[in-house]
Backbone bond lengths (Angstrom), bond angles and torsions (degrees), N, CA, C in turn:
res aa  C-N    CA-C-N  psi(-1)  N-CA   C-N-CA  omega(-1)  CA-C   N-CA-C  phi
1 X - - - 1.494 - - 1.453 116.88 -
2 X 1.244 126.08 119.57 1.486 126.91 -172.90 1.554 110.62 -78.40
3 X 1.317 117.89 138.16 1.481 120.61 -176.73 1.497 107.35 -120.50
4 X 1.274 118.35 128.62 1.454 123.98 178.98 1.554 109.40 -124.10
5 X 1.429 118.22 154.46 1.481 121.91 175.65 1.524 101.14 -125.07
6 X 1.367 113.62 121.49 1.445 121.76 173.30 1.519 108.14 -168.86
7 X 1.338 119.83 161.66 1.419 121.37 178.91 1.535 114.72 -60.34
8 X 1.275 118.02 122.96 1.478 122.59 179.15 1.551 109.80 -70.34
9 X 1.214 111.82 112.56 1.511 118.33 -176.42 1.528 104.45 -127.22
10 X 1.399 119.44 170.65 1.475 120.76 174.65 1.478 106.97 -62.13
11 X 1.377 120.55 -50.51 1.474 121.09 178.69 1.420 114.45 -55.17
12 X 1.321 122.89 -41.04 1.495 129.30 -177.17 1.494 104.87 -67.02
13 X 1.305 122.45 -33.82 1.526 124.45 -173.12 1.501 101.33 -76.22
14 X 1.330 119.17 -43.36 1.484 120.15 -179.62 1.512 116.04 -61.44
15 X 1.295 118.80 -33.82 1.425 125.45 -173.21 1.523 110.57 -94.52
16 X 1.362 125.08 -8.76 1.370 123.15 179.24 1.503 113.81 -66.92
17 X 1.273 119.93 125.57 1.460 122.63 -175.12 1.623 107.40 -72.83
18 X 1.374 110.82 161.47 1.540 112.38 176.07 1.535 114.98 -65.21
19 X 1.254 114.68 160.34 1.530 120.95 -177.19 1.464 115.12 57.88
20 X 1.309 115.89 49.78 1.575 119.34 178.54 1.460 110.21 -142.73
21 X 1.300 113.97 164.89 1.474 121.34 176.90 1.602 107.93 -119.36
22 X 1.206 112.77 134.44 1.524 115.79 176.04 1.499 110.26 -119.62
23 X 1.385 120.76 121.33 1.427 116.42 -175.92 1.625 104.17 -111.73
24 X 1.262 119.16 144.85 1.470 126.19 -175.68 1.530 107.71 -75.82
25 X 1.352 118.94 139.17 1.458 122.69 179.52 1.596 112.17 -84.43
26 X 1.370 111.88 -20.72 1.476 116.87 177.42 1.461 121.39 -84.92
27 X 1.397 113.18 -41.30 1.428 123.12 -170.91 1.571 108.25 -118.03
28 X 1.274 112.53 111.48 1.555 117.41 -176.01 1.509 109.59 -62.80
29 X 1.338 116.91 129.72 1.396 120.16 173.79 1.502 113.43 91.26
30 X 1.281 119.92 -2.55 1.465 124.68 176.62 1.539 108.69 -91.06
31 X 1.385 115.76 125.55 1.425 123.70 -169.24 1.532 117.23 -145.81
32 X 1.303 117.18 150.40 1.447 123.75 173.85 1.485 106.84 -121.33
33 X 1.397 115.81 117.70 1.422 121.87 178.73 1.497 107.95 -105.59
34 X 1.293 119.38 133.49 1.484 122.47 -176.91 1.535 104.90 -116.27
35 X 1.422 113.08 138.76 1.461 119.29 168.61 1.542 109.08 -114.48
36 X 1.172 117.61 -156.61 1.521 120.01 -179.06 1.491 115.30 -66.01
37 X 1.238 116.47 -36.32 1.504 125.32 179.98 1.487 116.57 -127.23
38 X 1.318 124.25 -10.46 1.371 122.58 -175.50 1.564 111.76 -128.92
39 X 1.297 116.96 156.60 1.462 121.88 -177.37 1.656 102.10 -133.42
40 X 1.197 121.10 120.54 1.429 128.43 -167.54 1.582 112.06 -126.63
41 X 1.263 115.27 125.82 1.463 120.75 177.09 1.478 109.10 -87.98
42 X 1.387 115.61 139.96 1.433 124.60 178.80 1.502 113.68 -140.53
43 X 1.361 115.64 150.87 1.437 121.01 173.91 1.523 101.98 -120.18
44 X 1.409 112.84 126.89 1.590 120.18 -178.99 1.484 104.94 -119.53
45 X 1.366 113.30 145.13 1.363 120.45 -178.61 1.569 111.73 -156.99
46 X 1.297 124.00 166.90 1.360 128.52 -178.88 1.576 107.49 -96.75
47 X 1.319 122.50 122.55 1.413 127.27 172.28 1.510 112.16 -120.07
48 X 1.183 118.64 112.50 1.502 125.43 -171.96 1.604 113.66 37.73
49 X 1.381 107.63 56.54 1.419 117.82 173.91 1.581 117.83 74.71
50 X 1.356 113.17 6.43 1.450 121.04 178.08 1.561 110.54 -118.57
51 X 1.202 119.57 137.95 1.452 126.94 176.18 1.517 110.65 -72.95
52 X 1.374 116.89 121.30 1.356 125.63 173.20 1.444 111.53 -114.52
53 X 1.445 115.47 128.33 1.473 120.66 -178.29 1.566 108.95 -117.46
54 X 1.358 113.96 121.95 1.478 118.67 -175.94 1.550 106.24 -106.59
55 X 1.266 114.84 127.25 1.578 120.17 -178.02 1.552 100.24 -84.25
56 X 1.370 110.96 136.78 1.487 118.24 -176.06 1.609 109.29 -109.55
57 X 1.420 115.07 -24.14 1.423 117.84 176.23 1.547 110.54 142.49
58 X 1.272 119.22 172.74 1.428 124.96 -172.83 1.447 110.49 -99.36
59 X 1.309 119.97 138.96 1.465 124.51 178.50 1.617 103.95 -83.36
60 X 1.250 127.71 135.79 1.443 127.86 10.21 1.556 115.91 -99.63
61 X 1.368 113.13 8.65 1.552 114.07 175.77 1.426 113.10 -66.01
62 X 1.310 118.18 -31.68 1.401 120.35 169.98 1.541 108.15 -111.76
63 X 1.249 118.86 128.09 1.547 124.88 -175.44 1.540 110.38 -80.99
64 X 1.248 116.86 155.73 1.490 121.32 -178.05 1.534 106.32 -60.35
65 X 1.307 123.24 -37.87 1.396 123.51 -179.97 1.597 111.73 -66.10
66 X 1.259 119.50 -43.19 1.366 122.94 179.07 1.592 110.75 -62.60
67 X 1.348 112.21 -48.39 1.540 117.59 176.48 1.526 112.13 -58.76
68 X 1.329 116.22 -37.26 1.432 121.48 -174.58 1.707 105.74 -68.85
69 X 1.352 113.18 -43.72 1.484 117.40 174.16 1.600 111.96 -59.69
70 X 1.210 115.53 -43.41 1.502 120.07 177.81 1.533 110.22 -61.28
71 X 1.258 114.08 -45.55 1.547 114.18 177.99 1.448 113.71 -65.15
72 X 1.284 118.43 -39.16 1.449 118.01 176.33 1.519 114.20 -62.34
73 X 1.285 120.41 -37.44 1.414 128.66 170.81 1.524 109.86 -61.13
74 X 1.264 121.00 -47.28 1.452 123.99 -174.87 1.571 107.25 -70.79
75 X 1.402 117.20 -42.43 1.455 120.59 176.49 1.558 110.62 -61.74
76 X 1.258 119.63 -34.75 1.460 119.96 178.10 1.526 113.96 -70.17
77 X 1.409 110.13 -41.98 1.457 112.16 173.83 1.483 112.72 -60.24
78 X 1.331 118.96 -41.19 1.481 122.87 -174.13 1.622 106.12 -67.50
79 X 1.341 113.95 -42.22 1.494 115.49 -178.52 1.508 111.13 -67.64
80 X 1.244 125.89 -29.72 1.483 130.83 -179.79 1.440 110.53 -83.48
81 X 1.334 117.88 -13.32 1.506 117.08 -177.37 1.497 115.55 87.92
82 X 1.415 114.71 0.71 1.438 116.74 -178.15 1.531 108.01 -67.40
83 X 1.314 119.59 -41.80 1.499 123.95 -175.50 1.555 105.55 -65.74
84 X 1.269 119.46 -38.07 1.511 118.49 -177.01 1.517 110.79 -64.96
85 X 1.411 115.47 -40.74 1.443 117.08 173.77 1.466 117.49 -57.61
86 X 1.499 113.29 -38.32 1.389 118.72 177.70 1.490 115.67 -67.09
87 X 1.496 113.09 -32.94 1.481 118.74 176.90 1.540 116.49 -74.91
88 X 1.430 110.14 -11.59 1.562 108.40 176.94 1.491 109.26 -95.66
89 X 1.261 122.84 -7.21 1.477 119.26 173.08 1.444 112.22 -65.16
90 X 1.352 117.86 145.10 1.494 122.82 -179.08 1.571 109.93 -74.23
């Protein structure tokens, strides 16, 4: 599986070939994974030493701009500790 690093935009999503990973250069943990038929946005981060990957949606149903906005909100929640408090709930 090929891995690339560049800004995830609408055009980059359209051009990404099957079976590859595209990581964003501006937002750590924001990625687009492609399979044979689907392209999926993810946000990946470390929580208590374990990698947690959150699925944001499939391209083109979710645009690159919407996914980028969702990731910025998730990153802000993670940085403020809000997501950690959510993760501690039973």
